[in-house]
DRENDODO-541807 format. One record per residue (C-alpha): residue number from 1; x, y, z. Coordinates in steps of 0.2 Angstrom, whole numbers, plus 5000, padded with zeros to 4 digits. Layout:
<torfis>
@seq = NUM	px = X	py = Y	pz = Z $
...
</torfis>
This chain:
<torfis>
@seq = 1	px = 5490	py = 5508	pz = 5775 $
@seq = 2	px = 5500	py = 5509	pz = 5759 $
@seq = 3	px = 5506	py = 5491	pz = 5761 $
@seq = 4	px = 5488	py = 5485	pz = 5763 $
@seq = 5	px = 5483	py = 5494	pz = 5747 $
@seq = 6	px = 5497	py = 5487	pz = 5738 $
@seq = 7	px = 5493	py = 5469	pz = 5743 $
@seq = 8	px = 5475	py = 5472	pz = 5738 $
@seq = 9	px = 5480	py = 5478	pz = 5721 $
@seq = 10	px = 5492	py = 5463	pz = 5719 $
@seq = 11	px = 5479	py = 5451	pz = 5724 $
@seq = 12	px = 5466	py = 5459	pz = 5711 $
@seq = 13	px = 5479	py = 5458	pz = 5697 $
@seq = 14	px = 5483	py = 5440	pz = 5700 $
@seq = 15	px = 5464	py = 5436	pz = 5700 $
@seq = 16	px = 5462	py = 5446	pz = 5684 $
@seq = 17	px = 5476	py = 5438	pz = 5674 $
@seq = 18	px = 5471	py = 5420	pz = 5681 $
@seq = 19	px = 5454	py = 5422	pz = 5674 $
@seq = 20	px = 5461	py = 5429	pz = 5657 $
@seq = 21	px = 5473	py = 5414	pz = 5656 $
@seq = 22	px = 5463	py = 5400	pz = 5662 $
@seq = 23	px = 5445	py = 5403	pz = 5658 $
@seq = 24	px = 5440	py = 5395	pz = 5642 $
@seq = 25	px = 5424	py = 5406	pz = 5642 $
@seq = 26	px = 5433	py = 5422	pz = 5641 $
@seq = 27	px = 5450	py = 5419	pz = 5632 $
@seq = 28	px = 5453	py = 5401	pz = 5626 $
@seq = 29	px = 5471	py = 5397	pz = 5630 $
@seq = 30	px = 5474	py = 5386	pz = 5614 $
@seq = 31	px = 5466	py = 5379	pz = 5599 $
@seq = 32	px = 5459	py = 5364	pz = 5608 $
@seq = 33	px = 5450	py = 5376	pz = 5621 $
@seq = 34	px = 5444	py = 5387	pz = 5607 $
@seq = 35	px = 5436	py = 5372	pz = 5598 $
@seq = 36	px = 5428	py = 5366	pz = 5614 $
@seq = 37	px = 5421	py = 5383	pz = 5617 $
@seq = 38	px = 5410	py = 5382	pz = 5601 $
@seq = 39	px = 5393	py = 5375	pz = 5604 $
@seq = 40	px = 5391	py = 5368	pz = 5586 $
@seq = 41	px = 5403	py = 5353	pz = 5587 $
@seq = 42	px = 5402	py = 5349	pz = 5568 $
@seq = 43	px = 5418	py = 5356	pz = 5560 $
@seq = 44	px = 5420	py = 5362	pz = 5542 $
@seq = 45	px = 5435	py = 5363	pz = 5531 $
@seq = 46	px = 5447	py = 5377	pz = 5526 $
@seq = 47	px = 5457	py = 5377	pz = 5511 $
@seq = 48	px = 5475	py = 5383	pz = 5516 $
@seq = 49	px = 5493	py = 5381	pz = 5512 $
@seq = 50	px = 5509	py = 5391	pz = 5514 $
@seq = 51	px = 5524	py = 5397	pz = 5504 $
@seq = 52	px = 5540	py = 5406	pz = 5508 $
@seq = 53	px = 5547	py = 5422	pz = 5499 $
@seq = 54	px = 5563	py = 5421	pz = 5508 $
@seq = 55	px = 5571	py = 5413	pz = 5523 $
@seq = 56	px = 5561	py = 5423	pz = 5536 $
@seq = 57	px = 5546	py = 5428	pz = 5526 $
@seq = 58	px = 5531	py = 5417	pz = 5522 $
@seq = 59	px = 5513	py = 5419	pz = 5517 $
@seq = 60	px = 5499	py = 5407	pz = 5523 $
@seq = 61	px = 5486	py = 5407	pz = 5510 $
@seq = 62	px = 5468	py = 5402	pz = 5513 $
@seq = 63	px = 5451	py = 5403	pz = 5504 $
@seq = 64	px = 5438	py = 5412	pz = 5514 $
@seq = 65	px = 5421	py = 5406	pz = 5509 $
@seq = 66	px = 5408	py = 5420	pz = 5507 $
@seq = 67	px = 5401	py = 5425	pz = 5524 $
@seq = 68	px = 5417	py = 5419	pz = 5533 $
@seq = 69	px = 5420	py = 5428	pz = 5550 $
@seq = 70	px = 5432	py = 5428	pz = 5564 $
@seq = 71	px = 5447	py = 5422	pz = 5554 $
@seq = 72	px = 5461	py = 5416	pz = 5565 $
@seq = 73	px = 5479	py = 5410	pz = 5563 $
@seq = 74	px = 5486	py = 5397	pz = 5575 $
@seq = 75	px = 5504	py = 5391	pz = 5577 $
@seq = 76	px = 5511	py = 5377	pz = 5586 $
@seq = 77	px = 5522	py = 5379	pz = 5602 $
@seq = 78	px = 5536	py = 5370	pz = 5592 $
@seq = 79	px = 5539	py = 5359	pz = 5577 $
@seq = 80	px = 5542	py = 5344	pz = 5588 $
@seq = 81	px = 5524	py = 5340	pz = 5592 $
@seq = 82	px = 5510	py = 5329	pz = 5586 $
@seq = 83	px = 5503	py = 5341	pz = 5573 $
@seq = 84	px = 5485	py = 5335	pz = 5577 $
@seq = 85	px = 5486	py = 5339	pz = 5595 $
@seq = 86	px = 5477	py = 5356	pz = 5595 $
@seq = 87	px = 5481	py = 5359	pz = 5613 $
@seq = 88	px = 5499	py = 5364	pz = 5606 $
@seq = 89	px = 5493	py = 5378	pz = 5595 $
@seq = 90	px = 5492	py = 5396	pz = 5601 $
@seq = 91	px = 5483	py = 5410	pz = 5592 $
@seq = 92	px = 5494	py = 5423	pz = 5584 $
@seq = 93	px = 5489	py = 5440	pz = 5577 $
@seq = 94	px = 5496	py = 5442	pz = 5559 $
@seq = 95	px = 5493	py = 5455	pz = 5545 $
@seq = 96	px = 5480	py = 5449	pz = 5533 $
@seq = 97	px = 5482	py = 5454	pz = 5514 $
@seq = 98	px = 5470	py = 5451	pz = 5500 $
@seq = 99	px = 5476	py = 5440	pz = 5486 $
@seq = 100	px = 5468	py = 5439	pz = 5468 $
@seq = 101	px = 5457	py = 5453	pz = 5472 $
@seq = 102	px = 5451	py = 5445	pz = 5489 $
@seq = 103	px = 5446	py = 5428	pz = 5482 $
@seq = 104	px = 5460	py = 5422	pz = 5493 $
@seq = 105	px = 5468	py = 5430	pz = 5508 $
@seq = 106	px = 5485	py = 5428	pz = 5516 $
@seq = 107	px = 5493	py = 5430	pz = 5533 $
@seq = 108	px = 5511	py = 5437	pz = 5533 $
@seq = 109	px = 5523	py = 5428	pz = 5544 $
@seq = 110	px = 5541	py = 5434	pz = 5548 $
@seq = 111	px = 5550	py = 5420	pz = 5556 $
@seq = 112	px = 5564	py = 5409	pz = 5549 $
@seq = 113	px = 5560	py = 5394	pz = 5560 $
@seq = 114	px = 5550	py = 5379	pz = 5554 $
@seq = 115	px = 5534	py = 5375	pz = 5563 $
@seq = 116	px = 5516	py = 5369	pz = 5561 $
@seq = 117	px = 5501	py = 5381	pz = 5559 $
@seq = 118	px = 5483	py = 5381	pz = 5553 $
@seq = 119	px = 5469	py = 5393	pz = 5549 $
@seq = 120	px = 5451	py = 5394	pz = 5556 $
@seq = 121	px = 5435	py = 5404	pz = 5553 $
@seq = 122	px = 5417	py = 5404	pz = 5558 $
@seq = 123	px = 5403	py = 5402	pz = 5544 $
@seq = 124	px = 5385	py = 5400	pz = 5548 $
@seq = 125	px = 5388	py = 5396	pz = 5566 $
@seq = 126	px = 5400	py = 5382	pz = 5562 $
@seq = 127	px = 5419	py = 5382	pz = 5565 $
@seq = 128	px = 5429	py = 5379	pz = 5550 $
@seq = 129	px = 5447	py = 5373	pz = 5552 $
@seq = 130	px = 5461	py = 5369	pz = 5539 $
@seq = 131	px = 5473	py = 5354	pz = 5540 $
@seq = 132	px = 5490	py = 5357	pz = 5548 $
@seq = 133	px = 5502	py = 5367	pz = 5537 $
@seq = 134	px = 5521	py = 5362	pz = 5539 $
@seq = 135	px = 5530	py = 5379	pz = 5538 $
@seq = 136	px = 5547	py = 5375	pz = 5530 $
@seq = 137	px = 5556	py = 5392	pz = 5529 $
@seq = 138	px = 5572	py = 5384	pz = 5536 $
@seq = 139	px = 5573	py = 5367	pz = 5527 $
@seq = 140	px = 5563	py = 5369	pz = 5511 $
@seq = 141	px = 5562	py = 5386	pz = 5503 $
@seq = 142	px = 5548	py = 5389	pz = 5490 $
@seq = 143	px = 5555	py = 5390	pz = 5472 $
@seq = 144	px = 5549	py = 5404	pz = 5461 $
@seq = 145	px = 5550	py = 5405	pz = 5442 $
@seq = 146	px = 5540	py = 5411	pz = 5427 $
@seq = 147	px = 5544	py = 5396	pz = 5416 $
@seq = 148	px = 5528	py = 5388	pz = 5410 $
@seq = 149	px = 5522	py = 5383	pz = 5393 $
@seq = 150	px = 5506	py = 5391	pz = 5386 $
@seq = 151	px = 5498	py = 5385	pz = 5370 $
@seq = 152	px = 5482	py = 5391	pz = 5362 $
@seq = 153	px = 5472	py = 5377	pz = 5354 $
@seq = 154	px = 5459	py = 5390	pz = 5352 $
@seq = 155	px = 5461	py = 5409	pz = 5354 $
@seq = 156	px = 5451	py = 5410	pz = 5370 $
@seq = 157	px = 5456	py = 5393	pz = 5378 $
@seq = 158	px = 5474	py = 5393	pz = 5383 $
@seq = 159	px = 5483	py = 5377	pz = 5389 $
@seq = 160	px = 5495	py = 5378	pz = 5403 $
@seq = 161	px = 5509	py = 5365	pz = 5406 $
@seq = 162	px = 5523	py = 5365	pz = 5418 $
@seq = 163	px = 5537	py = 5355	pz = 5426 $
@seq = 164	px = 5541	py = 5351	pz = 5444 $
@seq = 165	px = 5559	py = 5356	pz = 5440 $
@seq = 166	px = 5566	py = 5341	pz = 5450 $
@seq = 167	px = 5556	py = 5345	pz = 5466 $
@seq = 168	px = 5549	py = 5330	pz = 5473 $
@seq = 169	px = 5534	py = 5328	pz = 5485 $
@seq = 170	px = 5521	py = 5338	pz = 5475 $
@seq = 171	px = 5504	py = 5330	pz = 5477 $
@seq = 172	px = 5492	py = 5343	pz = 5470 $
@seq = 173	px = 5493	py = 5359	pz = 5460 $
@seq = 174	px = 5483	py = 5375	pz = 5462 $
@seq = 175	px = 5480	py = 5385	pz = 5447 $
@seq = 176	px = 5474	py = 5403	pz = 5447 $
@seq = 177	px = 5470	py = 5416	pz = 5433 $
@seq = 178	px = 5469	py = 5434	pz = 5438 $
@seq = 179	px = 5469	py = 5450	pz = 5428 $
@seq = 180	px = 5486	py = 5459	pz = 5429 $
@seq = 181	px = 5480	py = 5477	pz = 5429 $
@seq = 182	px = 5469	py = 5476	pz = 5445 $
@seq = 183	px = 5472	py = 5458	pz = 5452 $
@seq = 184	px = 5454	py = 5453	pz = 5449 $
@seq = 185	px = 5451	py = 5435	pz = 5451 $
@seq = 186	px = 5445	py = 5425	pz = 5436 $
@seq = 187	px = 5448	py = 5406	pz = 5440 $
@seq = 188	px = 5455	py = 5395	pz = 5454 $
@seq = 189	px = 5456	py = 5376	pz = 5452 $
@seq = 190	px = 5466	py = 5361	pz = 5459 $
@seq = 191	px = 5473	py = 5347	pz = 5448 $
@seq = 192	px = 5483	py = 5331	pz = 5451 $
@seq = 193	px = 5491	py = 5334	pz = 5434 $
@seq = 194	px = 5504	py = 5346	pz = 5428 $
@seq = 195	px = 5492	py = 5353	pz = 5415 $
@seq = 196	px = 5477	py = 5365	pz = 5415 $
@seq = 197	px = 5465	py = 5369	pz = 5401 $
@seq = 198	px = 5455	py = 5385	pz = 5402 $
@seq = 199	px = 5441	py = 5380	pz = 5404 $
@seq = 200	px = 5440	py = 5361	pz = 5404 $
@seq = 201	px = 5435	py = 5353	pz = 5420 $
@seq = 202	px = 5439	py = 5335	pz = 5415 $
@seq = 203	px = 5455	py = 5335	pz = 5426 $
@seq = 204	px = 5449	py = 5347	pz = 5440 $
@seq = 205	px = 5448	py = 5339	pz = 5457 $
@seq = 206	px = 5443	py = 5355	pz = 5466 $
@seq = 207	px = 5436	py = 5371	pz = 5461 $
@seq = 208	px = 5434	py = 5388	pz = 5470 $
@seq = 209	px = 5425	py = 5397	pz = 5456 $
@seq = 210	px = 5407	py = 5403	pz = 5459 $
@seq = 211	px = 5399	py = 5399	pz = 5448 $
@seq = 212	px = 5410	py = 5384	pz = 5444 $
@seq = 213	px = 5412	py = 5389	pz = 5426 $
@seq = 214	px = 5421	py = 5406	pz = 5424 $
@seq = 215	px = 5418	py = 5419	pz = 5411 $
@seq = 216	px = 5427	py = 5418	pz = 5394 $
@seq = 217	px = 5444	py = 5427	pz = 5394 $
@seq = 218	px = 5445	py = 5443	pz = 5384 $
@seq = 219	px = 5456	py = 5448	pz = 5370 $
@seq = 220	px = 5469	py = 5462	pz = 5373 $
@seq = 221	px = 5469	py = 5460	pz = 5391 $
@seq = 222	px = 5484	py = 5454	pz = 5401 $
@seq = 223	px = 5481	py = 5440	pz = 5413 $
@seq = 224	px = 5493	py = 5432	pz = 5426 $
@seq = 225	px = 5494	py = 5413	pz = 5427 $
@seq = 226	px = 5499	py = 5407	pz = 5445 $
@seq = 227	px = 5503	py = 5389	pz = 5449 $
@seq = 228	px = 5507	py = 5382	pz = 5466 $
@seq = 229	px = 5514	py = 5365	pz = 5468 $
@seq = 230	px = 5508	py = 5359	pz = 5486 $
@seq = 231	px = 5514	py = 5344	pz = 5496 $
@seq = 232	px = 5504	py = 5333	pz = 5507 $
@seq = 233	px = 5508	py = 5344	pz = 5522 $
@seq = 234	px = 5501	py = 5359	pz = 5513 $
@seq = 235	px = 5518	py = 5367	pz = 5510 $
@seq = 236	px = 5520	py = 5375	pz = 5493 $
@seq = 237	px = 5536	py = 5369	pz = 5485 $
@seq = 238	px = 5535	py = 5379	pz = 5469 $
@seq = 239	px = 5527	py = 5394	pz = 5462 $
@seq = 240	px = 5526	py = 5398	pz = 5444 $
@seq = 241	px = 5519	py = 5416	pz = 5439 $
@seq = 242	px = 5518	py = 5420	pz = 5420 $
@seq = 243	px = 5508	py = 5434	pz = 5411 $
@seq = 244	px = 5499	py = 5431	pz = 5395 $
@seq = 245	px = 5488	py = 5439	pz = 5382 $
@seq = 246	px = 5476	py = 5431	pz = 5370 $
@seq = 247	px = 5478	py = 5432	pz = 5351 $
@seq = 248	px = 5494	py = 5431	pz = 5342 $
@seq = 249	px = 5502	py = 5444	pz = 5330 $
@seq = 250	px = 5496	py = 5435	pz = 5315 $
@seq = 251	px = 5478	py = 5435	pz = 5321 $
@seq = 252	px = 5479	py = 5453	pz = 5325 $
@seq = 253	px = 5486	py = 5456	pz = 5307 $
@seq = 254	px = 5471	py = 5446	pz = 5300 $
@seq = 255	px = 5459	py = 5456	pz = 5310 $
@seq = 256	px = 5466	py = 5472	pz = 5302 $
@seq = 257	px = 5468	py = 5465	pz = 5284 $
@seq = 258	px = 5458	py = 5480	pz = 5277 $
@seq = 259	px = 5473	py = 5491	pz = 5282 $
@seq = 260	px = 5488	py = 5494	pz = 5272 $
@seq = 261	px = 5504	py = 5486	pz = 5280 $
@seq = 262	px = 5520	py = 5497	pz = 5281 $
@seq = 263	px = 5536	py = 5494	pz = 5289 $
@seq = 264	px = 5540	py = 5504	pz = 5305 $
@seq = 265	px = 5557	py = 5508	pz = 5312 $
@seq = 266	px = 5562	py = 5499	pz = 5328 $
@seq = 267	px = 5577	py = 5493	pz = 5337 $
@seq = 268	px = 5582	py = 5487	pz = 5355 $
@seq = 269	px = 5596	py = 5489	pz = 5367 $
@seq = 270	px = 5600	py = 5483	pz = 5384 $
@seq = 271	px = 5601	py = 5495	pz = 5399 $
@seq = 272	px = 5618	py = 5501	pz = 5405 $
@seq = 273	px = 5613	py = 5497	pz = 5423 $
@seq = 274	px = 5605	py = 5480	pz = 5421 $
@seq = 275	px = 5606	py = 5466	pz = 5407 $
@seq = 276	px = 5588	py = 5461	pz = 5412 $
@seq = 277	px = 5582	py = 5478	pz = 5407 $
@seq = 278	px = 5580	py = 5481	pz = 5389 $
@seq = 279	px = 5573	py = 5496	pz = 5379 $
@seq = 280	px = 5563	py = 5493	pz = 5363 $
@seq = 281	px = 5564	py = 5510	pz = 5353 $
@seq = 282	px = 5552	py = 5514	pz = 5339 $
@seq = 283	px = 5549	py = 5529	pz = 5328 $
@seq = 284	px = 5530	py = 5534	pz = 5329 $
@seq = 285	px = 5524	py = 5544	pz = 5315 $
@seq = 286	px = 5512	py = 5559	pz = 5317 $
@seq = 287	px = 5495	py = 5554	pz = 5322 $
@seq = 288	px = 5500	py = 5537	pz = 5328 $
@seq = 289	px = 5489	py = 5526	pz = 5340 $
@seq = 290	px = 5487	py = 5508	pz = 5346 $
@seq = 291	px = 5505	py = 5505	pz = 5350 $
@seq = 292	px = 5509	py = 5487	pz = 5353 $
@seq = 293	px = 5523	py = 5476	pz = 5357 $
@seq = 294	px = 5524	py = 5458	pz = 5353 $
@seq = 295	px = 5536	py = 5444	pz = 5358 $
@seq = 296	px = 5541	py = 5426	pz = 5355 $
@seq = 297	px = 5544	py = 5413	pz = 5369 $
@seq = 298	px = 5562	py = 5411	pz = 5364 $
@seq = 299	px = 5575	py = 5414	pz = 5350 $
@seq = 300	px = 5573	py = 5396	pz = 5343 $
@seq = 301	px = 5556	py = 5400	pz = 5334 $
@seq = 302	px = 5554	py = 5406	pz = 5316 $
@seq = 303	px = 5555	py = 5425	pz = 5318 $
@seq = 304	px = 5545	py = 5427	pz = 5302 $
@seq = 305	px = 5530	py = 5416	pz = 5308 $
@seq = 306	px = 5520	py = 5430	pz = 5316 $
@seq = 307	px = 5509	py = 5417	pz = 5325 $
@seq = 308	px = 5524	py = 5414	pz = 5336 $
@seq = 309	px = 5522	py = 5432	pz = 5343 $
@seq = 310	px = 5511	py = 5436	pz = 5358 $
@seq = 311	px = 5507	py = 5454	pz = 5364 $
@seq = 312	px = 5516	py = 5460	pz = 5380 $
@seq = 313	px = 5509	py = 5474	pz = 5390 $
@seq = 314	px = 5525	py = 5484	pz = 5393 $
@seq = 315	px = 5527	py = 5502	pz = 5400 $
@seq = 316	px = 5529	py = 5515	pz = 5385 $
@seq = 317	px = 5538	py = 5531	pz = 5387 $
@seq = 318	px = 5545	py = 5546	pz = 5377 $
@seq = 319	px = 5563	py = 5546	pz = 5372 $
@seq = 320	px = 5574	py = 5560	pz = 5364 $
@seq = 321	px = 5561	py = 5573	pz = 5368 $
@seq = 322	px = 5547	py = 5563	pz = 5362 $
@seq = 323	px = 5553	py = 5560	pz = 5344 $
@seq = 324	px = 5555	py = 5542	pz = 5348 $
@seq = 325	px = 5547	py = 5531	pz = 5361 $
@seq = 326	px = 5552	py = 5515	pz = 5370 $
@seq = 327	px = 5545	py = 5500	pz = 5378 $
@seq = 328	px = 5554	py = 5495	pz = 5394 $
@seq = 329	px = 5556	py = 5476	pz = 5395 $
@seq = 330	px = 5562	py = 5467	pz = 5411 $
@seq = 331	px = 5567	py = 5449	pz = 5407 $
@seq = 332	px = 5582	py = 5439	pz = 5407 $
@seq = 333	px = 5576	py = 5428	pz = 5393 $
@seq = 334	px = 5581	py = 5432	pz = 5375 $
@seq = 335	px = 5567	py = 5432	pz = 5362 $
@seq = 336	px = 5561	py = 5441	pz = 5346 $
@seq = 337	px = 5551	py = 5456	pz = 5347 $
@seq = 338	px = 5540	py = 5467	pz = 5335 $
@seq = 339	px = 5532	py = 5484	pz = 5337 $
@seq = 340	px = 5516	py = 5489	pz = 5329 $
@seq = 341	px = 5506	py = 5505	pz = 5328 $
@seq = 342	px = 5492	py = 5513	pz = 5317 $
@seq = 343	px = 5491	py = 5529	pz = 5308 $
@seq = 344	px = 5474	py = 5532	pz = 5300 $
@seq = 345	px = 5471	py = 5516	pz = 5289 $
@seq = 346	px = 5490	py = 5511	pz = 5289 $
@seq = 347	px = 5496	py = 5498	pz = 5301 $
@seq = 348	px = 5515	py = 5499	pz = 5304 $
@seq = 349	px = 5524	py = 5484	pz = 5309 $
@seq = 350	px = 5543	py = 5484	pz = 5313 $
@seq = 351	px = 5555	py = 5470	pz = 5306 $
@seq = 352	px = 5559	py = 5457	pz = 5320 $
@seq = 353	px = 5571	py = 5463	pz = 5333 $
@seq = 354	px = 5583	py = 5450	pz = 5340 $
@seq = 355	px = 5584	py = 5454	pz = 5359 $
@seq = 356	px = 5601	py = 5448	pz = 5364 $
@seq = 357	px = 5603	py = 5456	pz = 5382 $
@seq = 358	px = 5612	py = 5440	pz = 5389 $
@seq = 359	px = 5623	py = 5434	pz = 5375 $
@seq = 360	px = 5627	py = 5452	pz = 5368 $
@seq = 361	px = 5623	py = 5465	pz = 5380 $
@seq = 362	px = 5624	py = 5483	pz = 5373 $
@seq = 363	px = 5640	py = 5492	pz = 5377 $
@seq = 364	px = 5639	py = 5510	pz = 5383 $
@seq = 365	px = 5653	py = 5522	pz = 5380 $
@seq = 366	px = 5657	py = 5540	pz = 5379 $
@seq = 367	px = 5672	py = 5539	pz = 5367 $
@seq = 368	px = 5668	py = 5550	pz = 5351 $
@seq = 369	px = 5680	py = 5562	pz = 5342 $
@seq = 370	px = 5672	py = 5579	pz = 5339 $
@seq = 371	px = 5679	py = 5590	pz = 5326 $
@seq = 372	px = 5674	py = 5607	pz = 5318 $
@seq = 373	px = 5678	py = 5607	pz = 5299 $
@seq = 374	px = 5664	py = 5621	pz = 5299 $
@seq = 375	px = 5659	py = 5632	pz = 5313 $
@seq = 376	px = 5643	py = 5627	pz = 5322 $
@seq = 377	px = 5643	py = 5610	pz = 5312 $
@seq = 378	px = 5652	py = 5597	pz = 5322 $
@seq = 379	px = 5658	py = 5581	pz = 5314 $
@seq = 380	px = 5657	py = 5565	pz = 5325 $
@seq = 381	px = 5668	py = 5550	pz = 5322 $
@seq = 382	px = 5668	py = 5534	pz = 5332 $
@seq = 383	px = 5674	py = 5516	pz = 5333 $
@seq = 384	px = 5665	py = 5500	pz = 5336 $
@seq = 385	px = 5666	py = 5491	pz = 5352 $
@seq = 386	px = 5668	py = 5473	pz = 5355 $
@seq = 387	px = 5655	py = 5468	pz = 5342 $
@seq = 388	px = 5659	py = 5472	pz = 5324 $
@seq = 389	px = 5643	py = 5467	pz = 5316 $
@seq = 390	px = 5634	py = 5484	pz = 5317 $
@seq = 391	px = 5628	py = 5488	pz = 5299 $
@seq = 392	px = 5619	py = 5505	pz = 5303 $
@seq = 393	px = 5622	py = 5519	pz = 5314 $
@seq = 394	px = 5609	py = 5530	pz = 5322 $
@seq = 395	px = 5614	py = 5548	pz = 5327 $
@seq = 396	px = 5603	py = 5559	pz = 5338 $
@seq = 397	px = 5607	py = 5577	pz = 5343 $
@seq = 398	px = 5597	py = 5585	pz = 5358 $
@seq = 399	px = 5599	py = 5601	pz = 5367 $
@seq = 400	px = 5603	py = 5604	pz = 5385 $
@seq = 401	px = 5584	py = 5602	pz = 5389 $
@seq = 402	px = 5583	py = 5585	pz = 5380 $
@seq = 403	px = 5573	py = 5593	pz = 5366 $
@seq = 404	px = 5576	py = 5584	pz = 5349 $
@seq = 405	px = 5585	py = 5593	pz = 5335 $
@seq = 406	px = 5591	py = 5579	pz = 5323 $
@seq = 407	px = 5590	py = 5561	pz = 5320 $
@seq = 408	px = 5599	py = 5552	pz = 5306 $
@seq = 409	px = 5606	py = 5535	pz = 5300 $
@seq = 410	px = 5622	py = 5531	pz = 5291 $
@seq = 411	px = 5632	py = 5516	pz = 5287 $
@seq = 412	px = 5648	py = 5525	pz = 5290 $
@seq = 413	px = 5656	py = 5528	pz = 5307 $
@seq = 414	px = 5655	py = 5547	pz = 5305 $
@seq = 415	px = 5642	py = 5560	pz = 5304 $
@seq = 416	px = 5642	py = 5579	pz = 5302 $
@seq = 417	px = 5628	py = 5590	pz = 5308 $
@seq = 418	px = 5618	py = 5598	pz = 5294 $
@seq = 419	px = 5628	py = 5588	pz = 5281 $
@seq = 420	px = 5618	py = 5574	pz = 5273 $
@seq = 421	px = 5631	py = 5568	pz = 5261 $
@seq = 422	px = 5632	py = 5551	pz = 5269 $
@seq = 423	px = 5615	py = 5550	pz = 5277 $
@seq = 424	px = 5605	py = 5535	pz = 5272 $
@seq = 425	px = 5589	py = 5540	pz = 5280 $
@seq = 426	px = 5582	py = 5553	pz = 5292 $
@seq = 427	px = 5568	py = 5556	pz = 5305 $
@seq = 428	px = 5569	py = 5574	pz = 5303 $
@seq = 429	px = 5553	py = 5582	pz = 5296 $
@seq = 430	px = 5562	py = 5599	pz = 5292 $
@seq = 431	px = 5580	py = 5605	pz = 5292 $
@seq = 432	px = 5587	py = 5605	pz = 5309 $
@seq = 433	px = 5590	py = 5622	pz = 5317 $
@seq = 434	px = 5607	py = 5630	pz = 5318 $
@seq = 435	px = 5617	py = 5626	pz = 5334 $
@seq = 436	px = 5621	py = 5640	pz = 5345 $
@seq = 437	px = 5639	py = 5645	pz = 5349 $
@seq = 438	px = 5645	py = 5640	pz = 5366 $
@seq = 439	px = 5629	py = 5631	pz = 5370 $
@seq = 440	px = 5629	py = 5613	pz = 5377 $
@seq = 441	px = 5621	py = 5599	pz = 5367 $
@seq = 442	px = 5621	py = 5580	pz = 5368 $
@seq = 443	px = 5626	py = 5567	pz = 5355 $
@seq = 444	px = 5619	py = 5550	pz = 5355 $
@seq = 445	px = 5625	py = 5536	pz = 5344 $
@seq = 446	px = 5618	py = 5518	pz = 5342 $
@seq = 447	px = 5627	py = 5505	pz = 5332 $
@seq = 448	px = 5613	py = 5493	pz = 5326 $
@seq = 449	px = 5615	py = 5476	pz = 5318 $
@seq = 450	px = 5605	py = 5468	pz = 5304 $
@seq = 451	px = 5593	py = 5460	pz = 5317 $
@seq = 452	px = 5589	py = 5477	pz = 5324 $
@seq = 453	px = 5599	py = 5474	pz = 5341 $
@seq = 454	px = 5609	py = 5489	pz = 5347 $
@seq = 455	px = 5627	py = 5483	pz = 5349 $
@seq = 456	px = 5634	py = 5500	pz = 5355 $
@seq = 457	px = 5628	py = 5516	pz = 5363 $
@seq = 458	px = 5639	py = 5532	pz = 5364 $
@seq = 459	px = 5633	py = 5547	pz = 5373 $
@seq = 460	px = 5643	py = 5563	pz = 5375 $
@seq = 461	px = 5639	py = 5581	pz = 5379 $
@seq = 462	px = 5648	py = 5594	pz = 5369 $
@seq = 463	px = 5650	py = 5613	pz = 5368 $
@seq = 464	px = 5647	py = 5621	pz = 5351 $
@seq = 465	px = 5662	py = 5629	pz = 5343 $
</torfis>
């Protein structure tokens, strides 16, 4: 009896799986069968292309028109097929992610092998299908860079140009503008030229904007420019992504011409852990607001021409117990930077800061001589490191809880707590409090060059004697 039941169960299972595999009505076995199962034989198009982010990771981007449903990803049995033979494509379930606020979407693929794929969806009862996409994770990885030239013929109409960087086979370029803060889509276009003007449609060959002409860009908003260079087989050879903000520093100063302009204190240092990470320190006066950081494209421009500076939206945080603040900059490129902030009707603008994180990375040491010519008033003496062009030295004393106690500038390589005989300037608003015997404090020294780059940082804890 058990044997009969087993045979019946086996027969039923074979019948069930046979129907599942072979019936085009229930589950089409391949793309060809799926296309045949759609009653409306007219096919629509899907805009789709793919890029790699590593040897085994790629994203298949597609533009789902409004109302698109049943979005599917198909991949070929192997690379060595006729890519137009849809019987060779099988459906795969991949994770879908929104791109540019959902204007585009992408399938995430984890596979190092080259292959063919395509995307389909249904819209108004019609099947839409992309052209075959040649996935080239193994043979032609996508290049990623942030190098593009952005010019501003007018404040609200940026002009973008770029290079192929020696990569051949690019036949069309996709340009997208999105808002950095929330990835909101602004514009998406295709051109045959390596140039895009916002918003000039004269060289646009395809437009995914609805309506076709997008809204004007806004001042003081950070945007992301994305360009994808696409080959005939819909593989993305190159991706450029670069942030930008409208209005340069000179325009900002002109808009605030009714305010008094004063010089603010600011300088920059590269991190001890990474040359690509720099900190732009500034001293904010009481009542400060509207802190901004502006930067040039490179060091080759005139640092005193403020039209060369564009605002960058960087993270801003307190330093030395909040007495100073600092912007965090992550960039391998060197440039000039300027910090601005407002106090009442005064606009403070720092002198240009020459960021030299590559050619002159900040040296971080702990070597300092600490003596006590007077009890509770330590004297600090130090030496320059490799770079000998420091013209000013900034000293900060903080307690064990990082609360600020004193901040002073000298031109000599020595400083004594509560002794201003060689102090050239100070950020102390009152006489620093007396140090406590046997308590631990921290000494920070920055050696600053004439161009406001920090050559040297010395940090050392000490016990008061």
